[in-house]
N, C-alpha and C positions, 0 to 999 in steps of 0.2 A: 649680649651674652643671653639675655632672657628670651628673646624671640627665638634664638635658636634652640634653647633648650623646651620651648614650649613644642617645637618640631618633634623633639625627642618623647615628650609626654605623649602626644598623639599616636607615635608609632608603638603600639601595644602588641605584640606578636607573641603568640603562646608558644610556638616553634621556632625562636629565632637561630636555634643551633642548626637548623635544617637550610637556613639561609645565607645568602653571602652578605654581610654587613660590614659597614666602614664606621668607625668611631674616630672623630678628629679630637685630637687634644692639644691644647695650649700648655707648653711648659715653661716656668719661668725658673731658673736656676741660677745659681752661684759658681762660676768656673773657679772662684778662689773664694775659700771661705773668710778668709782676713781682709778683703778688699770689698770696696763697692762694685762688684762686678756682676750685677744681676743682667741676665740676658734672655730674651724669650725665642722659643722655637716652636714650630708646629710638627707634631707627631701623630702617626696613623696607626690606629689598631684594625687590621684587616682580618676579618673572621670568615672563613670558608669551611662550612661543616664543621667537623671536629678538631681544626687547626687553626691557629691565630698567629698573626706576626706583628709585632709592635716595631716601628722603626721611624727613623725622621723622615720629613717629606724628601729630603735630597736623596737619602738612601733608598726610598720606594722608587723614586724616578730612575734611579742608577740600576736598580734591580729589573725594571722594565727594560731598559735599554739592553742588559746582559740578555735578558730572554728573547728580546726581538732580534738584537744585531750583533750580539756576541761580545759588546763591551760596554762599560759603564763610565761613569764620572770619574776622574782621578783624584786622588787623595793627596793632600800636601803634608799630613803629619799624622801620628797616633794620636788620637783623642781618648784618654781615660775615662771621659763623661759619656762615652758612647752608650746609648740606650736601646741597643738593638737586640730583640728577643723573638723567641718563637715558643709556642705552647701546643702540646697535645691534649687536647682538652678531654679525651677519653682515659688517657694514663696519667694525666695531670704533670708528664715530664715537661720539664722547661729548659732551654737553653738560653745561655746570653751569647751572642755573636760577639767576636771581635773581627774586625777588618784593620790589618796592620800597615801601617807606614805607608811608603809611596810605591811598594810593590802590590799592595792590596791582599795579601795572602788572607783567607777566610778561616776561622778557627771558631770553637765553641767551648763554652765551659757548662758543664750541666749543674743546674740549681738542685741542689738537695734539700735546701732549708724548707723547714715545714713553717707554713703561715698559722700561727696560732692566734686567730682574730678573737678579739673581745668585743662582742657587740653591747653597745651601750643603749640605755633608754633615750637618750637625747636626740629629738628630731629637728629638722628645719625643712623649710622650702629652700631651692636653689632653683632659680628661675621660676618655672611651673611645675617643678617635680618635687615631691614629698621624699625625703631622704632622712636617713637614719645613721648615727654615727658608729665608727668601729675604730678600734685601735689594734696595732700590731708592732712588732719588732722584727726589722728585717735588715741585715747588712750593718749592724751597729748604728742602726738610728731608730728611733721611734716614731712611729707614722699614725696620722689621725686620717681617716677617711671619711667620706659620705656616699652612701649608696642607695640606690633607689629600687625597691621591690617592684615599681610599675613597670620596668622594664626587665623581663624576665631573662635575664642573662648574667651567668656569673663569672662575669670578666671585669677587667680593668687594666689600666696602661701598665707598661713593662712588665715584670713580673707577677705583679699583684692580681689575684683572682679569689674565687672560694667563698664570696660572701653570696647572701641570698638576693642578688641583684646586681645591678651594673654599678661601677664605682664611678661616680659622676666628678668626686675630686678628693684628691689624697694629697697631704703635704706633711712632710717630716717636720719633727719639732724644733728643728732649728731653722727653719724656712729656708733651707737650701735649695730644696726641690718642691715644686708645685705644680702638680698636674690637675687641669682643669678641662673638663668635656665641652666642647663648644658645638659638635655635631655629631648627631647618629643618623646614618641614611643606610638604605639598601644599596648593595654596591653592583653596580654592572660588572658582567665577566671581565671586560678589558679593564676594570679599574682595580683588580686585584692582582698583584703581581708577587709570586713567591719564587725566591730563588732557587733554581734548579740544580746548582751543584753542591755538592757534598763538601762539607767542612771537616777539618782534622780536631779532633776533641783534645783539650789541652786543660791542665788544672789551674787553679788560682795560683799556685807557686810557678809554674810555666809562665803565667800573664805576668805575674810580678819581675820575673827574670826579663821578659819582654820589655817591660818599661823600663828596667834599669839599663839594658842594652841599647835601647832607643835613646836613651837621656845620655849614655856615654858615648855614642855615635849615631847621629841621625840617619847616617847612611849604611848602617851596618847590614840591613837585609839586602839592599841593592850589592854592596861588596861580596856578601855570603852567596849571592845568587849567579856573579859572575858577569851580570849585564853591565854594558858601558854607560855612562852617565856624564853629563855635562852640567856644571852648578851654573844657574842664571840668576840674576836679581829680579826684582818685581818689574822691571821694565823689561825683562826678558833679553839683558844683555848678559855676555859671560861676565861671571862674578869674579873681582880682583880681591876678594876676602880670601886670607889664607884660611886652611882647614881649622887652626885653633880658634880663629875668630868666629868662623861659622858655628863651631861647636859651642862657644860661651853664648852667642847670640841665642842659638836654639834651647839651651839649659835654661836660660833667663825666661825665654818665652814659656817654655814647657811648665817651670815652677810658678809663673804668674797668671798662666792661662789654663791650665789643665792638671789642678792639684786638689780637686774635690769629687774623688771618685764616689758614686752613690752607694757603693758598699763599702762604707767609712772602715769597717774592721778588716778590709783587704788593702789598706792603704799602705805604700811603704815610704820609708824616708830616701828620697833621691839624693844619692851622692858621689 
């Protein structure tokens, strides 16, 4: 961690917005707040001029394949803990992207929440960077951030931005989500992939209905699309489970593994 952040400290650029930059964040998060379910993923913040995209390493690779070959990685389920977002750094418009179910339909929700940062006097070093504390409320959670004015970039992971420096670390008060910058580097052109297709805009209510529909029937999107499908088990054998058993197993997995949306105030009780 320390050695990587030293690289960030040396990378002092006055006009970062005119450059192609990539910030790599490690996220530790709990997929179920009631259990010991802490897992770690790598996310990329790709900045190209006045636009940025934040997404998981898997989604980033999938976007690159879609742009190059017209297809990406398949998805086994709808994860409500998805943290794919796009920002327009000129207009401050933010979109949360949703890639739903097995069909892979793409939607976006416009984030209108104003981030009312409260900058504190408390300071500390993270690695070799001088950082300052800031706090904000978003999504029904209270967040504590550490930003560094050494890096002249008012950006951060996911939807977070607007501080006078790059967000190096941000954690919610419940310790369900913990973002940590592990590397910042200039990005070569071929390293930044922005998905070129247009997504359909939906509301939070639409999203909640989508979650409930998916909970009620994991194949509802496929059925509505008219696509033909075959159910196979983990060994690629045709499944002998009946539909009710499949639904019950799916609902149990969804409740146990995808019940901690980062926007806590948008959660619904699945039933």
